[in-house]
C-alpha positions as MATLAB code, in Angstrom:
seq = 'MTNNNADWQARSLASVWHPCTQMQRAAVVPPLPIARAKGPWLYDQEGHRYFDANSSWWVNLFGHADAGIASALKQQLDTLPHVMLAGCTHAPAIELAERLSARTGGVLGHAFYASDGASAVEIALKMSFHHWRNVGQGGKREFVCVRQGYHGETLGALAVTDVPVFRDAYDPLLMRSHLVASPDDRQAAAGEDAAAVAQRAAADLEALLAERHAHIAAVIVEPLVQCAAGMAMHHASYLQRVRALCDQHGVHLIADEIAVGCGRTGTFFACEQAGIWPDFMCLSKGITGGFLPLSLVLCRDAIYRAFLSDDVARGFLHSHSYTGNALACRAALAVLDRFDTDDVLGRNAGQAAVLDEALAPLMAHPGVEHPRRRGMIWAFDVKVELAQGRFAEAFHLAGRRHELLVRPIGRTVYLMPPYVLDADLSRWLSERLQATLHDTLQQPDADRAHQPATA';
ca = [
     100.946  105.890  130.182;
     104.288  104.440  130.191;
     106.786  105.365  127.859;
     109.116  102.039  128.543;
     109.909  100.620  125.384;
     109.335   97.258  126.670;
     106.251   97.778  127.660;
     105.110   98.469  124.338;
     106.573   96.284  122.971;
     104.904   93.213  125.326;
     101.343   95.023  124.160;
     102.022   94.778  120.669;
     102.646   91.228  120.574;
      99.916   90.442  122.818;
      97.197   91.832  120.378;
      98.756   92.826  117.163;
      99.685   90.679  114.379;
     102.460   92.585  112.207;
     103.023   92.302  108.342;
     105.862   91.266  106.720;
     106.378   89.222  110.153;
     107.038   85.624  111.436;
     105.409   86.581  114.760;
     107.520   83.488  116.730;
     110.776   85.432  115.609;
     108.941   88.697  116.861;
     109.080   87.809  120.187;
     112.674   87.644  120.283;
     113.392   90.870  118.058;
     110.414   92.853  119.136;
     109.063   95.652  117.208;
     110.114   99.199  117.742;
     107.707  100.982  119.593;
     107.598  104.774  117.407;
     106.162  107.423  119.467;
     106.660  110.522  117.119;
     108.519  111.693  113.896;
     109.489  114.592  112.281;
     111.336  115.326  109.029;
     113.505  112.264  108.464;
     113.950  111.305  111.954;
     111.495  108.477  114.086;
     111.650  108.622  117.592;
     110.738  105.561  120.044;
     109.168  105.647  123.231;
     112.536  106.348  125.316;
     113.227  109.313  123.103;
     115.754  107.843  121.171;
     116.117  108.541  117.266;
     116.405  106.843  114.295;
     116.982  107.775  110.316;
     114.085  106.464  108.424;
     116.108  105.045  105.328;
     113.107  103.626  103.740;
     110.827  105.998  104.153;
     108.478  103.881  106.002;
     107.964  101.419  103.355;
     108.626  103.911  100.627;
     105.788  106.128  101.077;
     107.303  109.133  103.089;
     108.460  111.774  100.631;
     108.761  115.131  102.237;
     109.915  113.633  105.946;
     107.329  112.777  108.631;
     104.771  115.288  109.710;
     105.525  117.870  106.584;
     104.114  121.413  107.736;
     102.330  121.865  104.381;
     100.681  118.659  103.710;
      99.511  118.650  107.823;
      97.942  122.050  106.923;
      95.997  121.047  103.721;
      94.836  118.102  105.810;
      93.367  120.064  108.279;
      91.399  122.080  106.148;
      89.804  119.250  104.602;
      89.075  117.890  107.729;
      87.232  120.698  108.374;
      85.416  121.022  105.490;
      84.812  117.157  104.181;
      86.576  114.181  105.114;
      84.469  111.502  103.454;
      81.230  110.798  101.014;
      81.126  107.880   99.188;
      82.132  107.729   95.234;
      79.295  105.897   94.176;
      76.745  108.604   92.915;
      78.142  111.554   94.548;
      81.815  113.144   93.814;
      83.883  115.966   95.460;
      86.895  118.475   94.487;
      89.699  116.546   95.734;
      89.247  113.622   93.674;
      88.158  115.508   90.982;
      91.404  117.769   90.837;
      93.566  114.704   91.637;
      92.729  113.088   88.631;
      92.654  116.251   86.675;
      96.154  117.107   87.723;
      97.610  113.573   87.191;
      95.995  112.927   83.686;
      97.688  116.165   82.837;
     101.359  115.238   83.985;
     100.336  112.318   81.377;
      99.510  114.802   78.551;
      96.259  114.076   78.611;
      97.033  110.338   77.237;
      95.760  108.385   80.361;
      92.773  110.250   82.515;
      89.496  108.990   84.213;
      91.552  107.981   87.981;
      89.818  104.945   89.835;
      90.476  104.973   93.205;
      91.153  102.581   96.220;
      93.307  102.218   99.243;
      96.262  100.358   98.630;
      98.758   99.231   96.064;
      97.793   95.617   95.754;
      93.949   96.928   95.723;
      95.271   99.195   92.254;
      96.564   95.789   90.924;
      93.814   94.089   91.089;
      91.658   96.664   89.465;
      94.122   97.087   86.583;
      93.961   93.408   85.954;
      90.053   93.398   86.277;
      89.836   96.398   84.055;
      91.909   95.068   81.585;
      90.238   91.314   80.862;
      86.935   93.260   81.369;
      87.661   95.554   78.817;
      88.620   92.781   76.037;
      85.422   90.992   77.023;
      83.370   93.721   76.354;
      84.780   94.365   72.826;
      84.179   90.910   72.002;
      87.541   89.221   72.774;
      86.673   87.419   76.091;
      89.386   84.697   75.235;
      92.324   87.183   76.607;
      92.419   85.968   79.989;
      95.602   85.561   80.388;
      98.599   87.848   82.243;
     102.302   87.904   81.688;
     104.283   89.135   84.678;
     108.564   89.307   85.006;
     110.514   86.877   86.923;
     111.402   88.339   90.524;
     108.285   91.051   90.051;
     106.253   91.690   92.983;
     102.284   93.570   92.626;
     100.863   93.136   96.312;
      99.330   90.112   98.151;
      96.161   89.814   97.421;
      95.138   86.816   95.600;
      94.851   88.579   91.941;
      98.269   90.236   92.896;
     100.251   87.443   93.786;
      99.176   85.591   91.154;
     101.150   87.797   89.151;
     103.906   88.358   91.671;
     106.863   85.906   91.899;
     108.564   86.245   95.318;
     108.597   82.812   96.440;
     107.875   83.808  100.260;
     104.716   85.441   99.791;
     103.080   83.460   96.865;
     103.851   79.694   97.745;
     101.715   79.046  100.536;
      98.791   80.212   98.615;
      99.492   79.044   95.029;
      96.592   76.771   95.021;
      94.141   79.409   95.445;
      95.864   81.325   92.362;
      95.207   81.776   88.458;
      98.087   80.768   86.495;
     100.429   83.464   84.827;
     103.136   83.483   82.367;
     106.702   84.243   83.855;
     109.303   86.176   81.267;
     113.000   86.508   81.996;
     113.649   89.911   84.253;
     115.858   92.513   83.077;
     118.034   92.878   86.068;
     121.093   94.386   84.922;
     122.872   92.205   87.727;
     122.573   89.290   85.139;
     125.255   90.963   82.830;
     127.279   88.337   81.247;
     131.138   89.291   80.773;
     131.162   91.513   78.143;
     127.472   92.941   78.248;
     126.152   95.734   79.494;
     122.389   96.720   80.531;
     121.113   97.456   77.845;
     121.696   93.595   76.509;
     120.292   92.305   79.163;
     116.945   94.650   78.633;
     116.957   93.088   75.056;
     117.697   89.542   75.834;
     114.986   89.800   78.259;
     112.319   91.783   76.029;
     113.062   88.771   73.476;
     112.018   86.051   76.104;
     108.672   88.381   76.198;
     108.276   88.251   72.290;
     108.648   84.946   72.036;
     105.892   84.396   74.428;
     103.423   86.965   72.809;
     104.104   85.489   69.379;
     102.801   82.470   70.338;
      99.790   83.510   73.082;
      98.909   86.825   72.252;
      95.142   85.659   71.155;
      94.676   84.463   75.232;
      97.138   87.367   76.588;
      95.351   90.341   78.216;
      98.114   92.148   79.935;
     101.554   92.329   80.890;
     102.431   93.832   84.212;
     105.705   95.458   84.587;
     107.653   97.562   87.172;
     109.231  100.250   85.275;
     113.394  100.838   85.648;
     112.982   99.045   89.414;
     112.177   95.306   90.495;
     111.891   96.832   94.425;
     111.009   93.720   96.332;
     113.645   91.868   94.065;
     116.547   93.456   95.792;
     116.227   96.791   93.973;
     116.779   95.153   90.636;
     117.383   97.960   88.405;
     116.841   97.533   84.427;
     117.533   99.824   81.056;
     115.141  101.910   80.157;
     115.109  100.530   76.785;
     113.141   97.205   78.086;
     110.029   99.425   78.757;
     110.456  100.675   75.345;
     110.355   97.170   73.679;
     107.766   95.978   75.727;
     105.803   98.684   74.683;
     106.409   97.905   71.051;
     105.566   94.495   71.811;
     102.484   95.006   73.399;
     101.148   96.927   70.265;
     102.586   94.479   67.781;
     100.240   92.161   69.515;
      97.726   93.752   70.497;
      97.997   93.582   74.223;
      97.514   95.766   77.461;
     100.821   96.984   79.321;
     100.246   97.653   83.012;
     103.257  100.024   84.751;
     103.216   99.205   88.595;
     104.681  102.427   89.421;
     103.267  102.000   93.047;
     106.976  102.126   94.191;
     108.805  103.817   91.788;
     106.557  106.769   90.777;
     106.350  110.143   92.383;
     109.666  111.265   91.900;
     111.539  107.948   93.068;
     113.698  107.104   89.891;
     114.357  110.751   89.162;
     111.104  111.794   86.930;
     107.734  111.920   88.090;
     106.840  108.632   86.668;
     108.982  106.213   85.824;
     108.004  105.438   82.510;
     109.059  108.977   81.623;
     112.617  107.967   81.242;
     111.662  105.229   78.247;
     109.456  108.251   76.344;
     106.483  105.703   76.724;
     102.842  105.263   78.470;
     101.007  102.351   79.458;
      97.557  101.500   79.261;
      97.238  101.015   82.912;
      99.532  102.696   85.124;
      98.886  102.226   89.053;
      99.963  104.591   91.518;
     100.028  104.106   95.896;
     102.836  104.489   98.204;
     104.284  108.126   98.093;
     101.002  109.418   96.322;
      99.958  111.187   99.653;
     103.233  111.493  101.118;
     103.153  108.880  103.475;
      99.972  110.561  105.241;
      96.973  108.675  104.516;
      96.480  105.280  102.126;
      95.391  106.035   99.013;
      95.800  104.530   95.764;
      94.806  104.691   92.027;
      94.402  103.261   88.317;
      94.627  105.875   85.075;
      93.626  104.233   81.771;
      93.816  104.963   78.077;
      90.569  106.532   77.131;
      89.604  104.233   74.549;
      89.849  101.476   77.760;
      87.474  103.869   79.475;
      84.798  104.057   76.501;
      84.337  100.472   76.080;
      83.064  100.074   79.462;
      79.799  102.846   78.633;
      76.909  101.093   77.853;
      73.236  100.906   78.858;
      73.721   97.304   80.004;
      75.064   97.557   83.581;
      76.796   94.420   83.582;
      79.083   96.087   80.841;
      80.417   98.547   83.534;
      83.710   98.247   86.422;
      81.281   97.629   89.642;
      84.521   97.179   91.595;
      83.994   99.244   94.633;
      85.121   99.873   98.249;
      83.875  101.847  101.221;
      86.643  104.372  101.127;
      87.077  104.756   97.478;
      88.510  108.389   96.775;
      88.539  109.533  100.219;
      88.962  113.177  100.281;
      91.369  113.545  102.807;
      93.467  111.201  101.216;
      92.830  112.773   97.825;
      94.059  116.434   99.756;
      96.855  115.141  100.995;
      97.606  113.748   97.066;
      97.100  117.569   96.184;
      99.144  118.981   98.490;
     101.899  116.740   97.142;
     101.706  118.063   93.555;
     101.624  121.289   94.826;
     105.241  120.387   95.979;
     106.014  119.526   92.719;
     104.631  121.926   90.757;
     106.020  124.842   93.320;
     109.715  123.585   94.257;
     112.069  121.781   92.144;
     111.852  118.743   93.372;
     113.117  116.809   91.276;
     116.061  118.993   90.553;
     117.030  119.065   94.307;
     116.760  115.817   94.152;
     119.113  115.218   91.456;
     121.447  117.742   93.398;
     121.495  115.912   96.609;
     121.812  112.278   95.191;
     124.845  113.583   93.685;
     126.179  114.580   97.027;
     125.324  111.461   99.024;
     126.481  109.449   95.700;
     129.819  111.096   96.607;
     129.688  110.389  100.226;
     128.603  106.914   99.845;
     131.648  105.998   97.637;
     133.889  104.608  100.108;
     130.957  101.751  101.391;
     130.237  101.250   97.649;
     133.580  100.254   97.071;
     133.707   97.633  100.234;
     135.597   94.625   99.228;
     132.507   92.938  100.546;
     130.112   94.459   98.479;
     128.947   94.281   95.187;
     126.591   95.794   92.424;
     126.545   99.225   93.261;
     123.737  100.945   92.077;
     121.700  103.907   92.200;
     118.390  105.202   89.914;
     116.858  108.529   90.922;
     116.421  108.381   94.934;
     117.498  105.121   95.562;
     120.459  103.251   95.893;
     121.325   99.557   96.430;
     123.956   97.182   96.458;
     124.611   93.497   97.372;
     126.664   91.987  100.425;
     128.806   89.411   99.021;
     126.969   85.742   99.348;
     129.314   84.405  101.387;
     129.670   87.097  103.903;
     125.617   87.299  104.022;
     124.860   83.710  105.520;
     122.399   83.302  108.253;
     119.971   86.078  109.342;
     122.224   88.830  107.289;
     118.855   90.873  107.077;
     118.392   90.914  110.645;
     121.412   91.263  112.005;
     122.036   94.610  109.659;
     118.783   95.702  110.961;
     119.785   95.564  114.374;
     123.054   96.815  114.131;
     121.062   99.933  112.015;
     119.435  100.530  115.155;
     122.314  101.131  117.557;
     123.679  103.175  114.694;
     120.355  105.539  114.897;
     119.033  103.551  111.501;
     116.111  102.432  110.719;
     116.390  100.398  107.109;
     115.358   96.464  106.132;
     117.615   94.631  103.808;
     116.061   92.377  101.327;
     117.922   89.556  101.895;
     121.388   90.602  100.899;
     120.609   93.536   99.025;
     120.743   96.456  101.729;
     119.029   99.587   99.863;
     118.292  103.382  100.981;
     115.108  105.095   99.932;
     115.202  108.117  102.157;
     112.485  111.032  102.010;
     113.678  113.873   99.978;
     114.977  116.276  102.913;
     118.540  115.273  102.305;
     121.381  117.991  102.596;
     125.335  117.551  102.857;
     126.040  117.200  106.367;
     122.949  114.401  106.434;
     124.119  112.437  103.521;
     128.213  112.348  105.087;
     126.124  111.384  108.311;
     124.244  108.977  106.767;
     126.801  107.331  105.013;
     129.304  107.253  108.305;
     126.265  105.016  109.887;
     125.655  102.830  107.106;
     129.718  102.133  106.967;
     130.009  101.595  110.952;
     126.463   99.436  110.538;
     127.919   96.960  107.765;
     131.165   96.547  109.644;
     129.307   95.823  112.441;
     127.033   93.334  111.081;
     129.922   91.484  109.161;
     132.002   91.125  112.713;
     129.078   89.040  113.915;
     129.964   85.479  113.442;
     127.923   83.352  110.925;
     126.607   80.854  113.929;
     124.851   83.550  115.390;
     122.600   84.172  112.529;
     120.452   81.140  111.378;
     118.516   81.497  107.829;
     115.585   83.774  107.692;
     113.001   84.927  104.655;
     114.319   88.106  102.743;
     111.851   91.079  103.970;
     111.664   94.589  102.504;
];
């Protein structure tokens, strides 16, 4: 078996259709062939290392090949890898549902399992509509989403997504949703703070609900950070106002915590920072620590009870073959164990302050604007006049040369690293990012042609 990168790249291009990729361009910039991983490091087939600055699309919490999660999986593998959850049940699925509900103080419960984030969003949308139909309000079939929001790429999830590069090709297939203003605090006018932007955005939702609440089933939001929008961050008061408006007008609130849950924003659930709970919460990505695909939806008991009936058609009959996979649930339990036994959030807060200090020169670079952080998410925008052409691609390739795997979203450079930082690694990461930005900005614009934003 070859350990030559070029050989594996050629085989991949001949056989694999890669996600979020224009495959014609992939022939020019072939995928990086990863052979193994440990901690925050990825290693290609030739032994070169790369710091996984984006946690492999935001899923890896405690570093690759974490011994604790791997041990739990090995034990489960010898006992029960999988059994269908229709008509059967098992300890990992039960215990995971119980422990997640407990983290909401029992407000949310009855976990419904799936395999990926988009599936969780589909489930929440269907549950919301079906709940209203079951309680005699079948006219509530419309959904509200936030501008720049992203919730996945299946048809239902795309219908509440506002990222044109993902949505536009499939627009004729999608149900119509209402778009309301984003609370992105980068929109602040002179003299306006993040809280004012949040209230202005909430006022747009208020006007819509006042007019259409009898027809609206739910509002879906990404709490605190709209990730695919370029790590667009907002004030927690926005969530408080949205919760109040949904209560006032009899509309469900769906919190898409797929990317921002599991400690990413500084609390286990992002909604905790606003002191609110939604009616539905979608989780995925980091819930298994980057080991296996798993997603789930938690809901309020009143919603669950609306489906109880002797009439089979009033039940929620959605299903996936691997729903509640025992291996994936066991990995998620190992993640919760880590949060329960280690001071993960406290340690992250301390390490984030260290990285803040290390990144200060980069954030003060004259070509940088809107430096920001929420929990374990850092981001900055490169000024538009400097980020022409294939900026994201050029930055990604320059990062590889500096031992970084980093994928900007348009002109937004962001870090969402595994929770394994220390002072030395933080300083190293800052130095390599500064070198990557320097190299990218030195490349002439003529060498870059326009490309879509990519996560």
